[in-house]
DSSP file (Angstrom, degrees, kcal/mol; ACC not computed):
  #  RESIDUE AA STRUCTURE BP1 BP2  ACC     N-H-->O    O-->H-N    N-H-->O    O-->H-N    TCO  KAPPA ALPHA  PHI   PSI    X-CA   Y-CA   Z-CA
    1    1 A X              0   0    0      0, 0.0     2,-0.3     0, 0.0     0, 0.0   0.000 360.0 360.0 360.0 127.5   -5.2   18.6 -259.7
    2    2 A X        -     0   0    0     26,-0.1    97,-1.7    96,-0.0     2,-0.4  -0.541 360.0-165.2 -70.8 130.3   -6.7   17.7 -263.1
    3    3 A X  E     -A   98   0A   0     -2,-0.3    26,-3.3    24,-0.2     2,-0.4  -0.967   4.6-172.0-122.2 134.3   -4.4   18.4 -266.0
    4    4 A X  E     -Ab  97  29A   0     93,-2.8    93,-3.2    -2,-0.4     2,-0.5  -0.977   6.7-159.9-125.7 138.4   -5.7   18.5 -269.6
    5    5 A X  E     -Ab  96  30A   0     24,-2.6    26,-2.9    -2,-0.4     2,-0.9  -0.980  14.7-146.6-119.0 132.2   -3.6   18.8 -272.8
    6    6 A X  E     -Ab  95  31A   0     89,-3.0    89,-1.2    -2,-0.5    88,-0.6  -0.856  43.6-172.6 -87.7 101.9   -5.0   20.0 -276.1
    7    7 A X  E     - b   0  32A   0     24,-2.3    26,-0.9    -2,-0.9    27,-0.5  -0.779  38.2-167.5-118.3 145.0   -2.8   17.7 -278.2
    8    8 A X    >   -     0   0    0     -2,-0.3     3,-2.4    24,-0.2     7,-0.2  -0.934  15.2-157.1-121.7 102.3   -1.8   17.1 -281.7
    9    9 A X  T 3  S+     0   0    0     -2,-0.4    -1,-0.1     1,-0.3     6,-0.1   0.669  91.2  58.1 -59.9 -17.0    0.1   13.8 -281.9
   10   10 A X  T 3  S+     0   0    0     -3,-0.0     2,-0.5     4,-0.0    -1,-0.3   0.566  88.3  91.6 -83.1  -9.2    1.8   14.8 -285.2
   11   11 A X    <>  -     0   0    0     -3,-2.4     4,-2.4     1,-0.1     5,-0.2  -0.770  67.3-151.1 -93.9 122.6    3.2   18.0 -283.6
   12   12 A X  H  > S+     0   0    0     -2,-0.5     4,-2.6     1,-0.2     5,-0.2   0.898  98.2  49.4 -56.7 -42.5    6.7   17.6 -282.1
   13   13 A X  H  > S+     0   0    0      1,-0.2     4,-2.2     2,-0.2    -1,-0.2   0.880 110.6  51.4 -65.6 -36.1    6.1   20.3 -279.5
   14   14 A X  H  > S+     0   0    0     -6,-0.2     4,-2.0     2,-0.2    -1,-0.2   0.903 112.1  45.9 -68.3 -40.6    2.9   18.7 -278.5
   15   15 A X  H  X S+     0   0    0     -4,-2.4     4,-2.3    -7,-0.2    -2,-0.2   0.902 112.2  51.4 -67.8 -39.8    4.6   15.3 -278.1
   16   16 A X  H  X S+     0   0    0     -4,-2.6     4,-2.4    -5,-0.2    -2,-0.2   0.891 110.7  48.1 -66.2 -39.9    7.4   16.8 -276.1
   17   17 A X  H  X S+     0   0    0     -4,-2.2     4,-2.2     2,-0.2    -1,-0.2   0.895 111.3  50.4 -69.7 -37.7    5.0   18.6 -273.8
   18   18 A X  H  X S+     0   0    0     -4,-2.0     4,-2.5     2,-0.2    -2,-0.2   0.921 111.6  48.0 -61.2 -44.6    3.0   15.4 -273.2
   19   19 A X  H  X S+     0   0    0     -4,-2.3     4,-2.8     2,-0.2    -2,-0.2   0.915 108.8  54.4 -66.4 -41.8    6.2   13.5 -272.5
   20   20 A X  H  X S+     0   0    0     -4,-2.4     4,-0.8     1,-0.2    -2,-0.2   0.933 111.0  45.8 -54.0 -48.5    7.3   16.3 -270.0
   21   21 A X  H ><>S+     0   0    0     -4,-2.2     5,-2.3     1,-0.2     3,-1.0   0.935 113.0  49.5 -61.0 -46.9    4.0   16.0 -268.2
   22   22 A X  H ><5S+     0   0    0     -4,-2.5     3,-1.9     1,-0.3    -2,-0.2   0.875 105.9  56.0 -63.4 -38.1    4.3   12.1 -268.1
   23   23 A X  H 3<5S+     0   0    0     -4,-2.8    -1,-0.3     1,-0.3    -2,-0.2   0.703 103.5  56.5 -67.2 -16.7    7.9   12.2 -266.8
   24   24 A X  T <<5S-     0   0    0     -3,-1.0    -1,-0.3    -4,-0.8    -2,-0.2   0.223 125.2-104.9 -94.8  12.2    6.7   14.2 -263.9
   25   25 A X  T < 5S+     0   0    0     -3,-1.9     2,-0.5     1,-0.3    -3,-0.2   0.622  76.7 137.8  78.4  14.1    4.1   11.6 -263.0
   26   26 A X      < -     0   0    0     -5,-2.3     2,-0.8    -6,-0.2    -1,-0.3  -0.820  38.4-163.3 -97.8 129.1    1.1   13.5 -264.5
   27   27 A X        -     0   0    0     -2,-0.5   -24,-0.2    -3,-0.1     3,-0.0  -0.818  23.1-162.1-109.7  87.3   -1.4   11.5 -266.4
   28   28 A X        -     0   0    0     -2,-0.8     2,-0.6   -10,-0.2   -24,-0.3  -0.222  27.2-105.7 -71.7 156.5   -3.3   14.3 -268.3
   29   29 A X  E     -b    4   0A   0    -26,-3.3   -24,-2.6     2,-0.0     2,-0.6  -0.745  42.8-145.3 -71.4 122.6   -6.6   14.1 -269.9
   30   30 A X  E     -b    5   0A   0     -2,-0.6     2,-0.6   -26,-0.2   -24,-0.2  -0.845  17.2-171.9-102.3 123.2   -5.6   14.1 -273.6
   31   31 A X  E     -b    6   0A   0    -26,-2.9   -24,-2.3    -2,-0.6     2,-1.6  -0.934  15.7-152.0-114.5 107.5   -7.8   15.9 -276.1
   32   32 A X  E >>  -b    7   0A   0     -2,-0.6     4,-2.4   -26,-0.2     3,-1.1  -0.642  16.1-167.3 -73.2  94.1   -6.9   15.4 -279.7
   33   33 A X  T 34 S+     0   0    0     -2,-1.6    -1,-0.2   -26,-0.9   -25,-0.1   0.701  79.0  62.6 -66.9 -18.8   -8.3   18.7 -280.7
   34   34 A X  T 34 S+     0   0    0    -27,-0.5     3,-0.3     1,-0.2    -1,-0.3   0.856 115.0  33.4 -76.2 -29.1   -8.2   17.9 -284.4
   35   35 A X  T <4 S+     0   0    0     -3,-1.1     2,-0.3     1,-0.2    -2,-0.2   0.782 135.3  27.9 -88.4 -30.4  -10.7   15.0 -283.9
   36   36 A X  S  < S-     0   0    0     -4,-2.4    -1,-0.2    52,-0.0    -2,-0.1  -0.679  84.4-164.3-127.6  75.0  -12.6   16.8 -281.1
   37   37 A X        -     0   0    0     -3,-0.3    -3,-0.1    -2,-0.3    48,-0.1  -0.292  25.1-108.3 -65.4 146.2  -12.3   20.5 -281.6
   38   38 A X        -     0   0    0     46,-0.1    -1,-0.1     1,-0.1     2,-0.0  -0.376  34.9-113.4 -67.2 150.1  -13.2   22.8 -278.7
   39   39 A X     >  -     0   0    0      1,-0.1     4,-2.6    -2,-0.1     5,-0.2  -0.255  32.9 -98.8 -74.0 169.3  -16.4   24.7 -279.0
   40   40 A X  H  > S+     0   0    0      1,-0.2     4,-2.5     2,-0.2     5,-0.1   0.904 126.1  47.5 -56.9 -44.7  -16.4   28.5 -279.4
   41   41 A X  H  > S+     0   0    0      2,-0.2     4,-1.8     1,-0.2    -1,-0.2   0.842 110.7  50.2 -71.6 -32.5  -17.1   28.9 -275.7
   42   42 A X  H  > S+     0   0    0      2,-0.2     4,-2.2     1,-0.2    -2,-0.2   0.920 111.9  49.0 -66.7 -43.8  -14.4   26.4 -274.7
   43   43 A X  H  X S+     0   0    0     -4,-2.6     4,-2.8     2,-0.2     5,-0.2   0.912 109.3  52.6 -56.9 -45.3  -11.9   28.3 -277.0
   44   44 A X  H  X S+     0   0    0     -4,-2.5     4,-2.2     1,-0.2    -1,-0.2   0.907 110.2  48.7 -58.1 -42.4  -13.0   31.6 -275.4
   45   45 A X  H  X S+     0   0    0     -4,-1.8     4,-2.4     2,-0.2    -1,-0.2   0.877 110.1  50.3 -64.6 -38.6  -12.4   30.1 -272.0
   46   46 A X  H  X S+     0   0    0     -4,-2.2     4,-2.6     2,-0.2    -2,-0.2   0.926 110.9  49.3 -64.4 -46.1   -8.9   28.8 -273.0
   47   47 A X  H  X>S+     0   0    0     -4,-2.8     5,-1.9     1,-0.2     4,-1.2   0.920 111.4  49.9 -59.1 -44.0   -8.0   32.3 -274.4
   48   48 A X  H  <5S+     0   0    0     -4,-2.2     3,-0.3    -5,-0.2    -1,-0.2   0.927 112.2  47.1 -64.7 -43.8   -9.1   33.9 -271.1
   49   49 A X  H  <5S+     0   0    0     -4,-2.4    53,-0.7     1,-0.2    -1,-0.2   0.867 112.8  49.2 -67.6 -33.8   -7.1   31.4 -269.0
   50   50 A X  H  <5S-     0   0    0     -4,-2.6    -1,-0.2    -5,-0.1    -2,-0.2   0.682 108.0-129.3 -76.6 -17.6   -4.0   32.0 -271.3
   51   51 A X  T  <5 +     0   0    0     -4,-1.2     2,-0.3    -3,-0.3    -3,-0.2   0.852  66.6 115.7  73.7  36.7   -4.4   35.7 -270.9
   52   52 A X      < -     0   0    0     -5,-1.9    -1,-0.3     2,-0.0     2,-0.2  -0.813  69.7-102.8-130.0 167.3   -4.3   36.4 -274.7
   53   53 A X    >>  -     0   0    0     -2,-0.3     3,-1.2    -3,-0.1     4,-0.5  -0.621  38.7-110.9 -84.7 154.8   -6.4   37.7 -277.4
   54   54 A X  G >4 S+     0   0    0      1,-0.3     3,-1.8    -2,-0.2     4,-0.2   0.873 117.2  61.2 -49.9 -42.7   -8.0   35.1 -279.8
   55   55 A X  G >4 S+     0   0    0      1,-0.3     3,-1.6     2,-0.2    -1,-0.3   0.829  95.7  61.7 -58.6 -33.9   -5.8   36.3 -282.7
   56   56 A X  G <4 S+     0   0    0     -3,-1.2    -1,-0.3     1,-0.3    -2,-0.2   0.676  98.2  58.2 -68.0 -15.7   -2.6   35.3 -280.6
   57   57 A X  G << S+     0   0    0     -3,-1.8    35,-2.7    -4,-0.5    -1,-0.3   0.450  84.4 108.1 -94.8   1.5   -3.8   31.7 -280.7
   58   58 A X  B <   -D   91   0B   0     -3,-1.6     2,-0.8    -4,-0.2    33,-0.2  -0.571  66.6-137.2 -83.1 138.1   -3.8   31.5 -284.5
   59   59 A X    >   -     0   0    0     31,-2.4     3,-0.8    -2,-0.3     6,-0.2  -0.860  20.3-169.6 -90.0 106.2   -1.3   29.5 -286.4
   60   60 A X  T 3  S+     0   0    0     -2,-0.8    -1,-0.1     1,-0.2     6,-0.1   0.640  76.4  59.6 -80.9 -12.6   -0.5   31.9 -289.3
   61   61 A X  T 3  S+     0   0    0      4,-0.1    -1,-0.2    29,-0.1     2,-0.2   0.508  78.2 106.2 -92.1  -4.1    1.5   29.6 -291.4
   62   62 A X  S X> S-     0   0    0     -3,-0.8     3,-1.5     1,-0.1     4,-0.8  -0.509  77.7-126.4 -72.2 142.1   -1.3   27.0 -291.9
   63   63 A X  H 3> S+     0   0    0      1,-0.3     4,-2.3     2,-0.2     3,-0.4   0.851 110.5  62.3 -59.3 -32.0   -2.8   27.0 -295.4
   64   64 A X  H 3> S+     0   0    0      1,-0.2     4,-2.8     2,-0.2    -1,-0.3   0.772  91.1  66.5 -64.2 -24.0   -6.3   27.4 -293.6
   65   65 A X  H <4>S+     0   0    0     -3,-1.5     5,-2.4     2,-0.2     6,-0.4   0.936 110.1  33.9 -62.6 -46.1   -5.1   30.7 -292.2
   66   66 A X  H ><5S+     0   0    0     -4,-0.8     3,-1.3    -3,-0.4    -2,-0.2   0.898 118.0  54.9 -76.0 -40.8   -5.0   32.3 -295.8
   67   67 A X  H 3<5S+     0   0    0     -4,-2.3    -2,-0.2     1,-0.3    -3,-0.2   0.897 109.8  46.3 -60.8 -40.8   -8.0   30.2 -297.0
   68   68 A X  T 3<5S-     0   0    0     -4,-2.8    -1,-0.3    -5,-0.2    -2,-0.2   0.409 111.6-119.7 -83.9   3.9  -10.2   31.4 -294.2
   69   69 A X  T X 5 +     0   0    0     -3,-1.3     3,-1.3     1,-0.1    -3,-0.2   0.843  60.0 151.0  68.8  30.9   -9.1   35.1 -294.6
   70   70 A X  T 3 < +     0   0    0     -5,-2.4    -4,-0.1     1,-0.3    -1,-0.1   0.584  54.6  74.2 -77.4  -8.1   -7.8   35.3 -291.1
   71   71 A X  T 3   +     0   0    0     -6,-0.4     2,-0.5    -5,-0.1    -1,-0.3   0.582  68.0 113.2 -79.4  -9.6   -5.1   37.9 -291.9
   72   72 A X    X   -     0   0    0     -3,-1.3     3,-1.9     1,-0.2     0, 0.0  -0.507  59.6-154.4 -67.8 115.6   -7.9   40.5 -292.0
   73   73 A X  T 3  S+     0   0    0     -2,-0.5    -1,-0.2     1,-0.3    -3,-0.0   0.648  88.7  66.5 -67.1 -12.3   -7.3   42.8 -289.1
   74   74 A X  T 3  S+     0   0    0      2,-0.0    -1,-0.3     0, 0.0    -2,-0.1   0.538  72.2 119.9 -81.1  -8.2  -11.0   43.7 -288.9
   75   75 A X    <   -     0   0    0     -3,-1.9     2,-0.1    -6,-0.1    -6,-0.0  -0.325  63.6-126.3 -63.0 135.2  -12.0   40.2 -288.0
   76   76 A X     >  -     0   0    0      1,-0.1     4,-2.3    -2,-0.0     5,-0.2  -0.362  19.6-109.9 -76.9 162.2  -13.8   40.1 -284.6
   77   77 A X  H  > S+     0   0    0      1,-0.2     4,-2.7     2,-0.2     5,-0.2   0.884 121.3  53.2 -55.5 -40.2  -12.8   37.9 -281.7
   78   78 A X  H  > S+     0   0    0      2,-0.2     4,-2.5     1,-0.2    -1,-0.2   0.905 107.7  49.9 -65.8 -41.2  -16.0   35.9 -282.3
   79   79 A X  H  > S+     0   0    0      2,-0.2     4,-2.5     1,-0.2    -1,-0.2   0.927 111.4  49.3 -63.7 -44.3  -15.1   35.3 -286.0
   80   80 A X  H  X S+     0   0    0     -4,-2.3     4,-1.9     2,-0.2    -2,-0.2   0.944 113.0  46.6 -62.4 -47.2  -11.6   34.2 -285.1
   81   81 A X  H  X S+     0   0    0     -4,-2.7     4,-1.7     1,-0.2    -2,-0.2   0.921 112.2  49.9 -59.6 -44.2  -12.9   31.7 -282.5
   82   82 A X  H  X S+     0   0    0     -4,-2.5     4,-1.9     1,-0.2    -1,-0.2   0.902 109.0  53.1 -62.8 -40.5  -15.6   30.4 -284.9
   83   83 A X  H  X S+     0   0    0     -4,-2.5     4,-2.8     1,-0.2    -1,-0.2   0.867 108.0  51.1 -61.4 -36.1  -12.8   29.9 -287.5
   84   84 A X  H  < S+     0   0    0     -4,-1.9    -1,-0.2     2,-0.2     7,-0.2   0.815 107.8  51.3 -72.5 -29.2  -10.8   27.9 -285.1
   85   85 A X  H  < S+     0   0    0     -4,-1.7     3,-0.4    -5,-0.2    -1,-0.2   0.851 116.0  42.0 -76.3 -30.3  -13.7   25.7 -284.3
   86   86 A X  H  < S+     0   0    0     -4,-1.9     2,-0.4     1,-0.3    -2,-0.2   0.845 129.4  28.1 -75.7 -37.3  -14.2   25.1 -288.0
   87   87 A X  S >< S+     0   0    0     -4,-2.8     3,-2.4    -5,-0.2    -1,-0.3  -0.752  70.1 179.1-124.0  80.3  -10.5   24.7 -288.8
   88   88 A X  G >  S+     0   0    0     -2,-0.4     3,-1.7    -3,-0.4    -1,-0.1   0.690  73.8  75.5 -63.1 -14.8   -8.9   23.4 -285.6
   89   89 A X  G 3  S+     0   0    0      1,-0.3    -1,-0.3   -55,-0.1    -5,-0.1   0.711  83.2  68.3 -65.4 -18.2   -5.5   23.3 -287.3
   90   90 A X  G <  S+     0   0    0     -3,-2.4   -31,-2.4    -7,-0.2     2,-0.4   0.646  80.5  98.7 -75.0 -11.9   -5.5   27.1 -286.9
   91   91 A X  B <  S-D   58   0B   0     -3,-1.7   -33,-0.2    -7,-0.2   -34,-0.1  -0.608  78.5-121.8 -81.0 130.0   -5.2   26.7 -283.1
   92   92 A X        -     0   0    0    -35,-2.7     2,-0.3    -2,-0.4    -1,-0.1  -0.359  47.3 -96.4 -64.6 149.7   -1.7   27.0 -281.6
   93   93 A X  S    S+     0   0    0      1,-0.2   -86,-0.1    11,-0.1     2,-0.1  -0.942  73.6  14.5-147.9 163.6   -0.7   23.9 -279.7
   94   94 A X        -     0   0    0    -88,-0.6    11,-3.0    -2,-0.3     2,-0.5   0.699  57.4-174.8 -84.7 161.8   -0.3   22.4 -277.3
   95   95 A X  E     -AC   6 104A   0    -89,-1.2   -89,-3.0     9,-0.2     2,-0.5  -0.975   6.9-161.9-114.2 127.7   -2.4   24.0 -274.6
   96   96 A X  E     -AC   5 103A   0      7,-2.8     7,-2.2    -2,-0.5     2,-0.5  -0.949   2.0-164.2-112.5 130.9   -2.2   22.7 -271.1
   97   97 A X  E     +AC   4 102A   0    -93,-3.2   -93,-2.8    -2,-0.5     2,-0.5  -0.965   8.7 178.0-118.0 122.3   -4.8   23.4 -268.5
   98   98 A X  E >   -AC   3 101A   0      3,-2.3     3,-1.7    -2,-0.5     2,-0.4  -0.941  64.1 -54.5-124.2 104.7   -4.1   22.8 -264.8
   99   99 A X  T 3  S-     0   0    0    -97,-1.7    16,-0.0    -2,-0.5   -95,-0.0  -0.491 123.7 -15.8  63.5-120.7   -6.9   23.7 -262.4
  100  100 A X  T 3  S+     0   0    0     -2,-0.4     2,-0.3    14,-0.1    -1,-0.3   0.143 124.9  82.2-103.5  19.7   -7.7   27.4 -263.2
  101  101 A X  E <   -C   98   0A   0     -3,-1.7    -3,-2.3    13,-0.1     2,-0.3  -0.890  53.9-169.1-121.8 154.7   -4.4   28.1 -265.1
  102  102 A X  E     -C   97   0A   0    -53,-0.7     2,-0.3    -2,-0.3    -5,-0.2  -0.985   2.8-174.8-140.0 152.5   -3.4   27.4 -268.7
  103  103 A X  E     -C   96   0A   0     -7,-2.2    -7,-2.8    -2,-0.3     2,-0.5  -0.994  26.2-124.5-144.0 149.8   -0.1   27.6 -270.7
  104  104 A X  E     -C   95   0A   0     -2,-0.3     2,-1.8    -9,-0.2    -9,-0.2  -0.824  26.0-132.1 -93.5 129.9    0.9   27.2 -274.2
  105  105 A X        +     0   0    0    -11,-3.0     2,-0.4    -2,-0.5     3,-0.2  -0.228  56.1 139.1 -76.3  46.8    3.6   24.5 -274.6
  106  106 A X  S    S+     0   0    0     -2,-1.8     2,-0.2     1,-0.5    -2,-0.1  -0.874  87.8  14.4-133.6  97.6    5.9   26.5 -276.8
  107  107 A X  S >  S-     0   0    0     -2,-0.4     3,-2.0   -94,-0.0    -1,-0.5   0.672 101.0-128.8 -73.2 169.6    8.5   25.8 -275.6
  108  108 A X  G >  S+     0   0    0      1,-0.3     3,-1.8    -3,-0.2     4,-0.3   0.827 104.6  68.9 -55.3 -35.8    7.3   22.7 -273.6
  109  109 A X  G >  S+     0   0    0      1,-0.3     3,-1.3     2,-0.2     4,-0.5   0.682  79.1  81.7 -58.0 -19.9    8.9   24.0 -270.4
  110  110 A X  G X  S+     0   0    0     -3,-2.0     3,-0.8     1,-0.3     4,-0.3   0.817  83.8  61.0 -52.2 -33.8    6.2   26.9 -270.4
  111  111 A X  G X  S+     0   0    0     -3,-1.8     3,-1.5    -4,-0.3     4,-0.5   0.753  85.1  75.9 -72.0 -22.3    3.7   24.4 -268.8
  112  112 A X  G X  S+     0   0    0     -3,-1.3     3,-1.4    -4,-0.3     4,-0.3   0.861  85.3  63.5 -61.2 -33.0    5.9   23.9 -265.7
  113  113 A X  G <  S+     0   0    0     -3,-0.8     3,-0.4    -4,-0.5    -1,-0.3   0.772 104.0  47.2 -61.7 -25.4    4.8   27.4 -264.3
  114  114 A X  G <  S+     0   0    0     -3,-1.5    -1,-0.3    -4,-0.3    -2,-0.2   0.473  99.8  69.0 -95.3  -2.6    1.2   26.3 -264.1
  115  115 A X    <         0   0    0     -3,-1.4    -1,-0.2    -4,-0.5    -2,-0.2   0.405 360.0 360.0 -96.1   3.9    2.0   23.0 -262.3
  116  116 A X              0   0    0     -3,-0.4    -1,-0.2    -4,-0.3    -2,-0.1   0.489 360.0 360.0 -90.9 360.0    3.1   24.4 -259.1
């Protein structure tokens, strides 16, 4: 089964999640999403796999959240997804995709449920 991690090497949780995968013998496809942000359609697919709304994937404490006006409750899902493509730091991390399942690595152990 192919495993992919949307990874930020500067994030402790992301590094812990990657290490957890590697200690289990999994060599994931690593996407540094800050350098290679997912497209709007890729983000929409990730949100669907995670079973959440786009707003739930936003990092509200990032400066870009306020700068981009993301607190506005009237923003559409499309606007939120587009903002995350423009400002990938807004995307919660790490996201691990295994086959047709996805999990947010917060805490890192969350990803274990999709690896079975």
